[in-house]
Backbone bond lengths (Angstrom), bond angles and torsions (degrees), N, CA, C in turn:
res aa  C-N    CA-C-N  psi(-1)  N-CA   C-N-CA  omega(-1)  CA-C   N-CA-C  phi
1 M - - - 1.495 - - 1.485 111.67 -
2 L 1.334 111.70 -40.05 1.505 118.40 -176.25 1.503 109.59 -69.37
3 N 1.408 112.23 -38.01 1.510 116.85 176.88 1.557 106.88 -62.22
4 G 1.290 122.05 -48.78 1.410 121.49 177.20 1.478 117.32 -52.79
5 T 1.411 111.57 -39.02 1.476 114.30 -178.08 1.527 108.25 -67.22
6 V 1.301 116.71 -39.64 1.397 125.43 -178.04 1.599 108.30 -60.64
7 Q 1.163 109.93 -49.16 1.439 116.36 177.16 1.569 116.42 -55.06
8 R 1.318 110.63 -48.22 1.456 116.89 173.39 1.573 115.37 -55.68
9 D 1.385 112.41 -41.37 1.438 119.01 -179.65 1.462 108.23 -67.03
10 D 1.411 123.52 -41.74 1.410 122.82 176.69 1.527 113.43 -60.80
11 G 1.344 111.95 -45.34 1.522 111.43 177.52 1.398 118.17 -60.80
12 A 1.404 115.94 -33.74 1.435 114.23 -179.33 1.480 109.26 -82.91
13 A 1.335 122.56 -12.52 1.479 121.33 179.65 1.616 109.01 -82.26
14 R 1.303 115.45 -25.25 1.466 117.21 -175.61 1.477 112.05 -63.10
15 P 1.423 116.08 -48.87 1.476 112.99 -176.18 1.577 112.32 -68.75
16 A 1.400 112.54 -24.96 1.442 114.01 175.86 1.544 110.78 -70.25
17 A 1.258 115.11 -36.64 1.465 114.57 176.99 1.544 112.46 -68.72
18 R 1.310 116.63 -35.30 1.560 114.14 176.20 1.422 110.61 -69.00
19 A 1.354 122.50 -32.46 1.475 122.81 -179.98 1.516 111.94 -70.39
20 A 1.386 117.58 -34.14 1.324 122.94 177.42 1.663 118.41 -74.47
21 A 1.481 108.61 -22.04 1.398 109.23 176.43 1.587 119.19 -67.29
22 P 1.199 118.40 133.48 1.527 121.75 -172.06 1.614 106.95 -64.71
23 R 1.273 111.90 138.93 1.464 115.52 176.83 1.492 109.28 -96.33
24 R 1.336 126.27 148.96 1.329 131.59 165.79 1.473 117.87 -63.62
25 A 1.418 107.97 126.44 1.592 111.58 -178.67 1.459 107.94 -77.68
26 R 1.342 116.71 127.40 1.453 120.99 177.96 1.614 110.83 -105.76
27 F 1.321 114.49 134.08 1.431 118.64 178.02 1.502 114.54 -75.41
28 R 1.232 119.34 113.10 1.484 118.72 178.32 1.579 109.05 -122.13
29 L 1.307 112.02 135.74 1.366 120.14 175.08 1.528 110.82 -69.22
30 P 1.386 118.59 140.02 1.328 120.89 175.86 1.491 117.46 -55.62
31 G 1.302 118.44 130.56 1.451 119.80 -178.41 1.488 115.69 -89.09
32 S 1.360 117.69 6.42 1.472 117.35 179.71 1.457 110.59 -79.76
33 P 1.281 116.21 135.44 1.538 122.61 -178.68 1.585 107.66 -57.58
34 A 1.374 116.39 -34.90 1.471 120.03 -176.54 1.532 108.25 -56.07
35 F 1.309 117.69 -40.26 1.484 121.62 -177.55 1.541 109.53 -60.38
36 W 1.271 117.80 -47.55 1.470 125.32 -179.57 1.504 110.06 -63.59
37 F 1.258 119.35 -33.82 1.437 124.39 -176.32 1.496 109.82 -74.89
38 L 1.442 117.73 -31.41 1.426 127.82 176.10 1.456 110.82 -67.92
39 I 1.260 125.73 -30.07 1.464 127.75 -166.35 1.538 109.31 -66.53
40 P 1.305 126.58 -44.55 1.409 122.13 176.48 1.602 112.85 -63.42
41 A 1.350 116.54 -33.60 1.451 117.44 178.20 1.566 111.90 -71.02
42 I 1.315 114.25 -36.42 1.552 120.59 173.30 1.488 111.40 -56.72
43 F 1.391 116.13 -54.66 1.462 123.15 -174.47 1.547 104.00 -67.12
44 T 1.342 126.54 -35.05 1.447 121.71 179.71 1.424 110.63 -69.63
45 L 1.412 117.01 -40.09 1.485 116.88 -173.76 1.577 103.25 -69.85
46 A 1.287 119.33 -39.85 1.549 119.07 -179.94 1.582 110.56 -59.71
47 A 1.363 115.45 -36.13 1.419 123.51 -173.32 1.570 113.05 -74.03
48 I 1.270 113.22 -44.68 1.469 121.45 -176.82 1.505 117.17 -99.51
49 G 1.295 117.49 -10.73 1.460 122.97 -170.59 1.508 113.48 -122.98
50 I 1.356 117.51 -56.91 1.352 122.00 -168.49 1.554 110.83 -84.54
51 Y 1.401 113.51 -43.24 1.428 118.96 -179.07 1.545 112.51 -63.47
52 P 1.384 122.39 -46.71 1.484 122.95 175.35 1.494 114.77 -59.57
53 T 1.361 118.88 -37.43 1.485 121.52 179.33 1.598 105.99 -69.78
54 L 1.274 123.91 -44.50 1.368 120.90 178.98 1.548 113.15 -69.18
55 L 1.332 120.17 -30.36 1.413 120.95 173.71 1.515 115.62 -68.86
56 A 1.479 109.51 -35.51 1.485 112.10 174.23 1.515 115.28 -69.67
57 L 1.339 114.18 -35.15 1.432 118.93 173.11 1.549 113.01 -64.15
58 Y 1.242 115.81 -41.86 1.474 117.67 169.04 1.357 120.89 -59.30
59 N 1.374 119.64 -47.87 1.501 123.35 176.43 1.504 109.66 -67.06
60 S 1.275 126.88 -28.30 1.376 127.04 -178.68 1.617 112.35 -60.50
61 F 1.303 112.51 -22.91 1.572 114.83 -179.94 1.455 107.04 -102.41
62 H 1.222 127.20 8.09 1.470 130.05 174.51 1.516 116.37 -119.48
63 Q 1.329 117.15 150.84 1.423 122.99 173.60 1.605 105.06 -80.16
64 Y 1.374 116.65 107.87 1.353 118.23 -174.19 1.466 108.67 -135.52
65 K 1.319 117.58 92.63 1.444 126.33 177.77 1.435 116.08 -109.10
66 L 1.307 119.65 119.92 1.490 122.36 -173.92 1.577 111.46 -63.68
67 A 1.284 115.59 -25.96 1.465 118.90 -178.53 1.453 111.13 -87.83
68 D 1.272 119.80 -2.63 1.494 120.41 177.84 1.657 111.68 -143.36
69 L 1.359 110.33 51.84 1.336 118.31 179.54 1.591 113.54 -64.39
70 G 1.364 116.05 -18.97 1.478 116.56 -177.56 1.526 110.87 -68.50
71 S 1.396 118.66 -24.24 1.413 117.23 179.51 1.552 114.60 -83.33
72 G 1.326 113.45 2.37 1.443 114.42 173.29 1.553 110.11 87.24
73 T 1.319 116.06 -172.53 1.503 121.22 175.20 1.510 110.01 -131.25
74 P 1.355 113.35 73.38 1.459 122.47 178.65 1.585 110.42 -59.38
75 F 1.323 111.35 147.52 1.466 116.68 174.92 1.515 110.19 -79.91
76 I 1.296 120.20 124.17 1.490 127.26 -167.94 1.492 106.61 -120.03
77 W 1.235 125.91 14.17 1.538 126.72 -175.98 1.457 114.44 52.65
78 F 1.305 118.82 -117.90 1.559 123.39 -174.90 1.518 112.85 -105.16
79 D 1.320 113.49 25.46 1.572 111.26 -178.31 1.421 113.85 -72.51
80 N 1.422 117.20 -27.17 1.478 115.26 173.89 1.512 114.18 -72.64
81 Y 1.291 116.66 -29.27 1.459 117.45 177.43 1.509 110.21 -77.60
82 V 1.324 120.53 -30.95 1.350 120.30 176.57 1.476 110.35 -70.65
83 A 1.308 117.36 -39.35 1.516 118.70 -177.48 1.643 107.46 -72.83
84 T 1.277 114.83 -28.86 1.500 118.75 -179.63 1.761 109.06 -72.07
85 L 1.281 110.96 -39.41 1.421 111.05 -179.76 1.507 112.42 -84.51
86 T 1.310 121.84 -7.86 1.508 122.25 167.01 1.490 113.40 -100.92
87 D 1.284 117.08 10.36 1.519 119.87 179.93 1.450 110.12 -90.67
88 P 1.367 120.74 116.26 1.544 125.25 179.04 1.516 106.70 -58.44
89 S 1.377 118.46 -37.35 1.483 117.03 -168.38 1.523 106.37 -73.40
90 F 1.332 119.24 -34.83 1.446 119.62 174.38 1.457 111.42 -59.92
91 W 1.368 120.81 -44.00 1.439 116.66 -177.41 1.487 111.06 -75.82
92 G 1.407 120.42 -24.63 1.339 122.71 169.40 1.515 117.31 -56.46
93 A 1.412 114.81 -50.27 1.420 124.50 177.34 1.548 109.29 -60.23
94 L 1.327 117.07 -48.81 1.481 122.15 177.17 1.524 113.02 -55.99
95 G 1.279 116.62 -43.67 1.486 125.95 175.31 1.526 110.34 -55.10
96 R 1.297 115.36 -52.58 1.444 118.28 -178.75 1.490 117.08 -61.84
97 T 1.435 110.50 -36.14 1.453 120.87 179.49 1.593 106.52 -68.40
98 A 1.242 117.15 -40.09 1.557 122.91 -174.79 1.544 102.94 -69.58
99 L 1.345 116.63 -45.15 1.545 116.36 175.24 1.523 116.31 -56.06
100 F 1.398 107.68 -46.23 1.521 110.03 -179.83 1.659 113.80 -67.67
101 L 1.354 116.16 -26.02 1.383 121.03 176.67 1.521 108.52 -72.55
102 C 1.288 116.50 -44.94 1.375 121.91 -168.76 1.579 113.68 -77.73
103 V 1.287 115.81 -18.69 1.479 121.81 176.54 1.565 106.44 -100.01
104 T 1.329 120.92 -44.22 1.496 118.47 -173.69 1.513 115.27 -75.00
105 L 1.348 116.51 -39.28 1.524 121.65 -174.79 1.514 109.74 -66.89
106 P 1.415 127.90 -44.68 1.375 124.21 172.86 1.478 114.07 -56.27
107 I 1.314 120.35 -36.26 1.442 124.33 -175.01 1.532 105.13 -70.78
108 E 1.356 119.17 -48.73 1.454 122.46 178.20 1.444 108.04 -54.97
109 V 1.300 121.30 -53.16 1.524 124.52 -177.36 1.482 107.80 -55.08
110 A 1.347 121.18 -55.16 1.452 125.76 -177.02 1.565 110.99 -54.46
111 L 1.283 114.57 -51.05 1.558 118.95 -177.60 1.505 107.43 -66.32
112 G 1.313 121.80 -37.02 1.421 127.22 179.42 1.489 109.37 -62.63
113 L 1.351 114.81 -49.21 1.450 115.50 177.25 1.463 117.81 -65.37
114 F 1.268 117.23 -32.82 1.531 125.96 173.30 1.475 107.74 -59.60
115 A 1.372 115.12 -57.07 1.462 118.05 174.46 1.441 121.27 -55.15
116 A 1.325 118.21 -36.57 1.473 126.79 177.23 1.536 110.37 -67.57
117 L 1.311 115.20 -43.00 1.459 118.66 179.03 1.523 114.55 -67.63
118 M 1.264 114.64 -37.90 1.578 123.40 172.79 1.530 109.01 -57.28
119 L 1.379 114.52 -54.37 1.463 118.91 -177.81 1.558 111.80 -65.84
120 H 1.307 110.66 -34.08 1.612 111.85 -174.05 1.574 107.48 -72.36
121 R 1.331 116.57 -26.04 1.499 118.63 -176.05 1.559 111.22 -88.32
122 T 1.310 119.20 -16.19 1.459 118.89 -174.83 1.514 107.79 -69.10
123 A 1.342 114.89 146.12 1.398 125.94 -175.17 1.614 109.30 -95.27
124 L 1.263 113.19 -0.31 1.495 116.13 -178.64 1.466 113.08 -107.13
125 P 1.358 121.47 103.89 1.444 125.02 -171.12 1.507 107.67 -66.88
126 W 1.404 125.04 -29.87 1.425 123.81 179.09 1.525 114.12 -67.82
127 M 1.396 107.74 -35.79 1.544 109.77 179.74 1.471 107.55 -68.97
128 R 1.386 123.30 -34.37 1.429 122.95 178.65 1.397 113.18 -65.26
129 S 1.332 121.39 -31.80 1.429 127.40 -177.75 1.544 108.89 -73.09
130 I 1.371 114.69 -40.83 1.514 119.05 -177.57 1.555 106.62 -71.20
131 A 1.329 116.77 -35.45 1.530 120.26 -175.76 1.673 102.39 -65.95
132 R 1.340 113.62 -42.24 1.488 120.07 -173.05 1.545 107.36 -57.97
133 V 1.379 113.76 -48.89 1.379 119.32 -179.81 1.555 116.85 -65.02
134 S 1.341 111.64 -36.06 1.456 120.53 176.25 1.539 111.24 -68.34
135 L 1.249 121.07 -33.89 1.384 124.80 -178.19 1.658 113.83 -69.88
136 V 1.349 108.08 -24.42 1.504 113.87 179.54 1.429 112.64 -68.92
137 I 1.347 117.12 -32.46 1.493 123.77 -171.69 1.464 111.26 -52.54
138 P 1.266 123.98 -54.27 1.428 123.91 -176.77 1.491 113.06 -64.01
139 M 1.334 117.79 -35.92 1.464 120.72 176.71 1.588 109.74 -67.67
140 A 1.199 118.53 -28.42 1.483 119.16 -167.65 1.588 106.10 -86.55
141 T 1.394 114.53 -11.57 1.518 117.82 179.05 1.426 112.40 -76.20
142 T 1.326 121.04 128.21 1.506 122.72 179.49 1.528 114.35 -62.13
143 Y 1.289 112.32 153.44 1.417 120.72 175.48 1.615 117.65 -46.02
144 A 1.340 103.57 -50.52 1.490 115.13 -179.56 1.595 112.90 -57.80
145 V 1.323 112.80 -43.94 1.437 118.36 -179.92 1.515 111.89 -70.13
146 V 1.366 115.48 -34.96 1.453 121.91 175.85 1.605 105.28 -54.66
147 G 1.404 114.36 -55.36 1.373 116.50 -178.76 1.533 118.11 -56.44
148 L 1.399 115.19 -39.66 1.417 117.26 174.48 1.512 112.19 -63.78
149 I 1.311 118.77 -43.79 1.473 122.31 170.78 1.460 114.08 -48.61
150 G 1.334 112.66 -49.29 1.507 117.30 176.52 1.437 118.29 -57.41
151 R 1.433 117.55 -37.94 1.439 127.06 177.12 1.494 109.81 -61.06
152 L 1.318 116.92 -39.34 1.495 123.55 175.33 1.411 116.49 -70.73
153 I 1.320 115.94 -42.95 1.495 118.62 -174.14 1.526 107.71 -73.28
154 F 1.325 120.29 -37.42 1.459 126.98 -179.23 1.498 117.53 -92.15
155 N 1.322 114.08 14.25 1.399 117.83 -179.84 1.612 113.67 -72.72
156 R 1.214 118.80 137.96 1.590 121.14 -170.56 1.522 105.94 -66.28
157 Q 1.282 125.49 -45.65 1.368 129.87 -161.46 1.686 105.13 -82.69
158 F 1.300 119.62 -54.58 1.385 124.21 -175.17 1.508 119.95 -125.61
159 G 1.315 115.20 24.06 1.427 122.50 -179.05 1.534 114.58 -77.21
160 V 1.326 114.44 152.38 1.413 116.17 -177.22 1.571 108.32 -74.25
161 A 1.349 116.02 -31.52 1.506 120.79 -175.06 1.562 109.46 -54.63
162 N 1.380 112.25 -50.76 1.538 115.96 -175.84 1.579 108.11 -66.70
163 Y 1.290 116.07 -34.94 1.477 122.90 177.68 1.616 112.54 -54.73
164 L 1.387 107.03 -47.70 1.486 112.13 -179.55 1.416 112.44 -74.17
165 T 1.390 119.66 -37.64 1.474 118.05 -175.13 1.512 112.31 -77.74
166 G 1.417 114.89 -9.38 1.376 121.96 173.57 1.442 115.77 -66.87
167 F 1.402 117.41 -27.99 1.448 123.25 177.93 1.537 112.64 -66.82
168 F 1.333 114.43 -17.68 1.519 119.30 177.03 1.365 112.51 -105.77
169 G 1.350 122.37 19.43 1.367 127.48 176.74 1.551 114.87 73.65
170 I 1.143 119.22 15.73 1.467 122.69 -179.38 1.615 106.30 -89.79
171 P 1.289 111.96 130.51 1.512 117.16 -177.03 1.618 108.54 -74.86
172 P 1.300 117.81 161.80 1.501 125.54 -169.20 1.516 100.76 -65.70
173 Q 1.414 113.62 133.24 1.472 123.02 179.18 1.465 109.12 -107.36
174 D 1.294 119.87 148.34 1.463 124.45 168.12 1.463 116.43 -89.89
175 W 1.370 112.07 72.46 1.428 117.84 -168.52 1.487 116.62 -46.47
176 L 1.359 117.32 -51.87 1.443 122.51 -169.96 1.542 108.87 -85.85
177 A 1.373 120.96 6.78 1.508 119.00 170.55 1.530 107.81 -110.80
178 D 1.276 128.32 -12.83 1.369 129.58 173.48 1.460 111.17 -88.46
179 P 1.352 117.44 131.37 1.480 117.41 -177.65 1.494 115.91 -58.33
180 T 1.405 114.07 -49.95 1.467 117.95 179.28 1.455 113.36 -62.63
181 L 1.344 120.10 -45.26 1.352 129.98 -175.72 1.600 110.81 -63.16
182 A 1.214 113.74 -36.81 1.589 124.33 -178.86 1.373 108.69 -67.15
183 F 1.407 115.09 -42.39 1.518 120.29 178.61 1.451 112.62 -66.16
184 V 1.386 113.23 -39.88 1.485 118.99 179.85 1.605 109.65 -68.25
185 S 1.340 117.15 -40.31 1.417 120.09 173.43 1.500 118.49 -57.21
186 V 1.368 115.00 -37.24 1.474 118.49 178.28 1.622 105.62 -70.28
187 M 1.406 113.80 -43.79 1.407 114.14 175.87 1.487 117.96 -55.51
188 I 1.326 117.28 -40.96 1.437 121.01 178.68 1.462 113.32 -65.50
189 M 1.305 121.24 -43.07 1.465 122.38 175.11 1.494 114.83 -66.45
190 D 1.335 118.11 -34.77 1.538 119.08 173.86 1.539 110.61 -67.57
191 I 1.411 117.91 -40.13 1.396 115.84 177.01 1.545 113.24 -68.50
192 W 1.331 119.61 -34.70 1.421 117.59 -179.07 1.572 111.73 -70.40
193 Q 1.352 116.48 -31.15 1.584 120.68 175.55 1.474 112.94 -75.05
194 W 1.343 122.32 -34.67 1.493 118.66 -168.90 1.504 111.09 -116.02
195 T 1.234 121.34 -12.87 1.519 113.90 168.51 1.557 117.41 -48.87
196 P 1.421 117.77 -43.97 1.370 115.56 177.07 1.493 114.07 -58.64
197 F 1.288 121.06 -35.51 1.398 121.52 178.45 1.659 114.08 -58.65
198 C 1.366 105.50 -42.62 1.540 112.22 178.70 1.709 104.75 -66.95
199 A 1.197 113.64 -38.51 1.515 116.01 -179.11 1.584 110.13 -59.28
200 L 1.364 114.71 -50.56 1.423 116.65 -177.44 1.571 115.20 -64.40
201 I 1.326 111.32 -37.60 1.568 112.46 174.04 1.517 112.30 -66.06
202 M 1.252 115.97 -41.49 1.494 119.37 177.21 1.501 108.59 -61.09
203 L 1.340 115.79 -51.77 1.530 115.73 180.00 1.493 113.97 -57.88
204 A 1.337 118.72 -33.88 1.467 117.44 174.78 1.446 110.40 -65.80
205 G 1.397 122.60 -37.14 1.451 125.12 -179.35 1.507 107.94 -64.23
206 L 1.342 119.08 -42.72 1.482 124.36 -176.20 1.516 110.45 -70.95
207 A 1.281 117.15 -23.20 1.542 120.62 170.46 1.427 119.93 -70.19
208 M 1.393 110.34 -19.45 1.474 118.02 175.57 1.531 114.48 -81.03
209 V 1.323 118.19 -11.51 1.520 122.20 -175.06 1.501 103.73 -71.70
210 P 1.293 124.73 132.97 1.475 127.56 177.23 1.505 107.56 -67.20
211 K 1.364 115.57 130.13 1.401 121.94 -173.76 1.540 107.59 -66.90
212 E 1.243 122.94 -40.17 1.374 121.77 178.04 1.541 115.94 -56.09
213 A 1.359 113.71 -45.07 1.443 116.81 175.15 1.480 114.97 -69.42
214 E 1.287 117.17 -23.99 1.511 117.99 174.72 1.437 113.39 -78.17
215 E 1.351 119.90 -36.07 1.367 122.74 173.33 1.557 112.52 -64.08
216 A 1.352 113.56 -44.13 1.402 114.56 177.42 1.489 113.47 -59.15
217 A 1.395 117.04 -44.91 1.441 120.29 179.49 1.521 114.54 -63.08
218 R 1.314 120.96 -28.49 1.445 127.43 173.47 1.474 109.89 -68.90
219 L 1.325 119.50 -43.96 1.465 122.14 169.64 1.540 115.46 -58.65
220 E 1.321 115.78 -39.27 1.429 122.78 -178.82 1.511 115.03 -69.72
221 T 1.338 115.48 -41.26 1.427 118.41 179.47 1.562 109.93 -146.19
222 P 1.318 121.29 143.22 1.460 124.40 179.27 1.558 111.17 -86.28
223 K 1.297 119.79 -11.03 1.457 120.20 -177.86 1.495 111.02 -82.30
224 W 1.320 108.58 124.32 1.411 115.83 -175.49 1.550 113.50 -70.68
225 S 1.414 107.25 -29.65 1.579 114.43 -176.12 1.540 108.23 -63.83
226 K 1.304 119.06 -37.65 1.480 123.89 174.46 1.435 115.02 -60.89
227 I 1.279 115.69 -46.04 1.436 126.43 -177.05 1.695 103.64 -64.20
228 L 1.278 117.71 -49.03 1.471 122.82 -177.30 1.465 110.72 -61.95
229 W 1.369 115.21 -42.84 1.564 118.69 -175.85 1.550 111.88 -76.48
230 H 1.313 118.84 -40.62 1.505 118.06 -172.77 1.508 112.32 -96.22
231 L 1.253 117.92 -26.93 1.516 122.28 -175.74 1.463 112.50 -102.54
232 Q 1.371 116.57 -63.87 1.520 125.66 -173.13 1.561 112.69 -71.54
233 R 1.335 116.97 -34.79 1.480 120.52 -176.77 1.477 113.70 -47.15
234 P 1.327 121.97 -60.05 1.453 123.43 -178.82 1.580 115.52 -46.55
235 Y 1.298 112.86 -36.73 1.475 119.06 -178.46 1.603 109.12 -79.63
236 L 1.373 116.35 -22.15 1.405 115.25 -179.75 1.546 115.30 -91.51
237 L 1.310 116.58 -16.02 1.559 118.82 -179.21 1.440 110.85 -65.85
238 P 1.332 129.02 -42.44 1.427 120.50 -178.68 1.601 111.49 -60.09
239 G 1.304 112.46 -44.50 1.512 115.99 178.05 1.480 112.05 -67.74
240 L 1.303 114.36 -30.73 1.573 112.29 175.24 1.546 112.14 -70.92
241 T 1.346 114.31 -35.88 1.464 110.80 172.63 1.451 120.60 -67.91
242 A 1.332 114.92 -23.85 1.540 119.25 165.09 1.428 113.58 -64.11
243 I 1.251 115.03 -48.55 1.505 124.47 -177.24 1.539 104.41 -59.66
244 L 1.248 125.63 -48.94 1.422 123.78 -173.31 1.476 110.91 -71.85
245 I 1.342 118.54 -33.43 1.527 118.55 176.53 1.493 110.17 -66.52
246 L 1.436 113.51 -53.82 1.436 115.70 -177.63 1.411 115.37 -59.59
247 R 1.431 117.28 -49.02 1.489 119.13 -173.47 1.475 113.43 -73.71
248 S 1.357 115.11 -22.75 1.536 113.60 176.77 1.582 109.02 -71.04
249 A 1.393 108.99 -41.80 1.572 114.64 -177.92 1.589 108.40 -65.48
250 D 1.291 116.44 -39.02 1.468 120.08 174.08 1.493 117.93 -60.83
251 M 1.342 110.76 -37.16 1.509 117.10 -176.46 1.568 107.50 -74.16
252 L 1.321 112.29 -43.36 1.497 116.85 -178.29 1.470 112.24 -61.22
253 K 1.361 117.79 -34.38 1.491 120.84 -177.90 1.550 108.16 -100.37
254 M 1.191 125.75 11.45 1.396 128.75 -173.77 1.556 111.99 -62.75
255 F 1.254 120.58 120.92 1.399 119.62 -171.16 1.706 107.92 -143.33
256 D 1.295 115.51 -54.30 1.402 117.75 -166.35 1.586 115.34 -60.61
257 A 1.393 114.64 -42.25 1.467 114.13 179.72 1.445 111.40 -73.19
258 V 1.448 116.18 -41.33 1.577 114.75 175.52 1.461 116.09 -56.79
259 F 1.373 114.44 -45.42 1.446 120.00 -175.54 1.554 111.56 -68.38
260 T 1.327 116.51 -36.14 1.549 117.43 177.15 1.464 109.01 -72.26
261 M 1.355 118.10 -29.82 1.442 122.90 -166.47 1.634 110.44 -87.88
262 T 1.265 114.22 -44.76 1.412 119.37 -170.19 1.607 113.73 -135.98
263 R 1.311 117.83 -7.81 1.479 124.50 -176.46 1.520 109.46 55.80
264 G 1.270 119.76 24.69 1.419 124.70 177.41 1.607 111.24 85.45
265 G 1.302 117.77 2.74 1.410 123.48 -179.88 1.525 114.22 -93.12
266 P 1.380 115.12 -169.30 1.455 130.29 -10.11 1.605 104.81 -63.51
267 G 1.404 114.24 142.73 1.403 116.17 -176.05 1.520 111.76 62.04
268 T 1.341 114.04 -122.34 1.457 120.13 174.05 1.510 112.47 -117.59
269 A 1.281 118.16 25.98 1.507 120.49 -171.65 1.477 112.47 -64.19
270 T 1.352 114.88 -37.72 1.422 121.11 179.26 1.483 117.27 -114.06
271 E 1.372 113.38 17.44 1.448 119.33 -179.29 1.596 109.27 -79.19
272 F 1.355 113.93 89.64 1.405 116.91 179.69 1.548 112.03 -79.32
273 I 1.312 120.38 -177.53 1.366 120.14 -169.24 1.473 111.78 -65.87
274 S 1.270 117.36 -36.87 1.596 121.23 -170.47 1.710 100.68 -76.69
275 V 1.323 117.46 -36.07 1.466 114.42 175.15 1.552 113.30 -65.05
276 Y 1.391 110.35 -36.52 1.508 110.82 -179.75 1.490 111.53 -69.42
277 I 1.438 115.64 -43.68 1.465 114.87 173.11 1.622 119.03 -51.01
278 Q 1.328 106.65 -42.65 1.502 114.33 179.29 1.599 108.12 -66.87
279 R 1.369 120.83 -28.07 1.452 120.76 -179.57 1.512 105.88 -71.77
280 V 1.309 115.38 -47.36 1.505 120.88 -176.24 1.535 109.99 -63.08
281 G 1.266 118.46 -41.35 1.394 122.33 -178.20 1.546 118.38 -74.37
282 F 1.335 112.76 -40.36 1.496 115.83 -170.56 1.483 112.90 -121.14
283 R 1.442 115.58 4.91 1.558 116.28 168.81 1.473 109.36 -121.81
284 L 1.361 113.61 -32.14 1.471 113.29 170.84 1.455 114.04 -92.64
285 F 1.305 121.01 -5.48 1.409 136.87 -177.24 1.571 114.95 45.83
286 D 1.346 110.94 42.67 1.451 121.21 173.42 1.482 110.09 -103.71
287 Q 1.209 111.89 87.66 1.564 116.99 179.28 1.448 116.54 -71.49
288 G 1.322 119.36 -27.08 1.419 123.48 176.95 1.530 111.34 -71.26
289 M 1.306 120.37 -45.48 1.380 127.28 170.52 1.571 115.65 -56.86
290 A 1.271 110.38 -52.85 1.565 116.81 177.18 1.518 112.49 -60.72
291 S 1.395 116.30 -37.00 1.431 115.30 176.94 1.662 114.69 -69.39
292 A 1.315 109.99 -32.30 1.533 109.68 175.74 1.529 108.97 -69.85
293 Q 1.366 118.22 -35.92 1.462 114.58 179.15 1.533 112.95 -66.04
294 A 1.340 113.72 -37.38 1.517 120.12 179.27 1.525 107.25 -61.41
295 V 1.346 117.95 -42.07 1.470 121.26 -178.20 1.463 110.27 -58.41
296 L 1.417 112.76 -51.55 1.450 119.89 176.63 1.519 117.85 -53.13
297 L 1.403 108.18 -44.73 1.402 111.99 176.05 1.608 113.74 -66.93
298 L 1.238 119.14 -29.91 1.448 119.18 171.44 1.482 112.05 -65.33
299 I 1.311 118.30 -41.60 1.371 122.80 177.35 1.611 113.31 -57.46
300 L 1.359 110.93 -48.91 1.333 119.09 176.06 1.503 119.42 -52.71
301 T 1.415 109.39 -43.19 1.478 118.97 -178.71 1.566 105.93 -70.18
302 I 1.246 124.41 -37.06 1.490 122.98 176.00 1.461 110.19 -65.93
303 V 1.310 117.97 -40.92 1.570 117.14 -175.80 1.543 110.31 -71.47
304 L 1.272 118.36 -33.05 1.500 122.34 170.47 1.578 112.96 -63.57
305 S 1.297 114.43 -41.15 1.447 116.83 -176.75 1.597 107.52 -70.49
306 R 1.375 114.62 -36.17 1.535 112.11 176.81 1.507 115.04 -70.43
307 L 1.359 113.23 -29.25 1.451 116.47 176.09 1.536 115.33 -70.22
308 Y 1.403 115.48 -33.34 1.402 120.17 175.12 1.592 109.03 -67.58
309 I 1.312 113.88 -44.39 1.346 118.63 -178.65 1.598 116.62 -62.66
310 R 1.322 111.21 -36.42 1.485 118.91 179.07 1.454 114.02 -74.17
311 F 1.401 118.18 -39.22 1.471 121.07 -170.41 1.515 113.09 -101.48
312 V 1.397 120.06 -27.67 1.323 123.16 -176.76 1.659 113.16 -95.32
313 Y 1.353 104.66 -55.27 1.506 110.97 -176.69 1.557 111.47 -70.52
314 R 1.328 113.97 -31.29 1.443 121.77 173.20 1.533 115.93 -53.36
315 E 1.416 108.10 -38.10 1.437 116.92 -173.73 1.642 102.75 -74.34
316 A 1.255 116.15 -40.14 1.525 117.47 176.10 1.530 111.90 -55.13
317 A 1.267 116.40 -36.94 1.473 118.65 -177.11 1.567 113.40 -75.03
């Protein structure tokens, strides 16, 4: 009987020992279809986003001149960054870009807010739907086409701009040959293309305002400015943050429309920072210097985005 008890104990101990024995971990690919659908997007992002950024960072620490490849690409530490930060032309292009951003972006936001308020107050839903579709058209136009349209509008001989200003007794102007007028012309085309974007974002924010609260506020005060500031503003700030981040990044890397419209001229009047980087990289053939400038521009974009989130979006919270 004692032996039988021992045998039963040994038999019960064996399964416990097997359960306690560690199992070998096997690598298995996820079976979810979502994982396989994400793989092309990951490879595409790595090919067109991550790899060029890492390559630019690598080139920025090397002497890489396309016109002098025979001398190799030696590692030169921070010489490209020092040369960039002490280059007056770089600071001039950055200053023109900052001026363009500080003047154009507030105008786009103000006009977009005005259009959004008008569409929000309309009592005709079909008119609002037509307006939304119409606002998408300028945004869907590519930058190069916008530049070509600008060349036609501001042409001295047969441009629409001189035709319209002629009604006010203003003689024909050579818009794209005058430094100030060329800068204004680029501003006008950018405002035409991206004010609808601001309007649609603002309109989406206004649609989030509770109708009951809005109706009660209109009964409380007839001043639209008070309703906008105290009731609608919190719902507009998240969209405003997105507008500031996206449009600032677009303006800092703005190239196609400017290059197609003015080639950065006359002189350097519209040579923004992206046009200047292109000139250094593909006309002066200094890829190392251009890469350093591109990395600095990326850092500036990230800093601006963080400031917008900290001071604008934080206020919305």
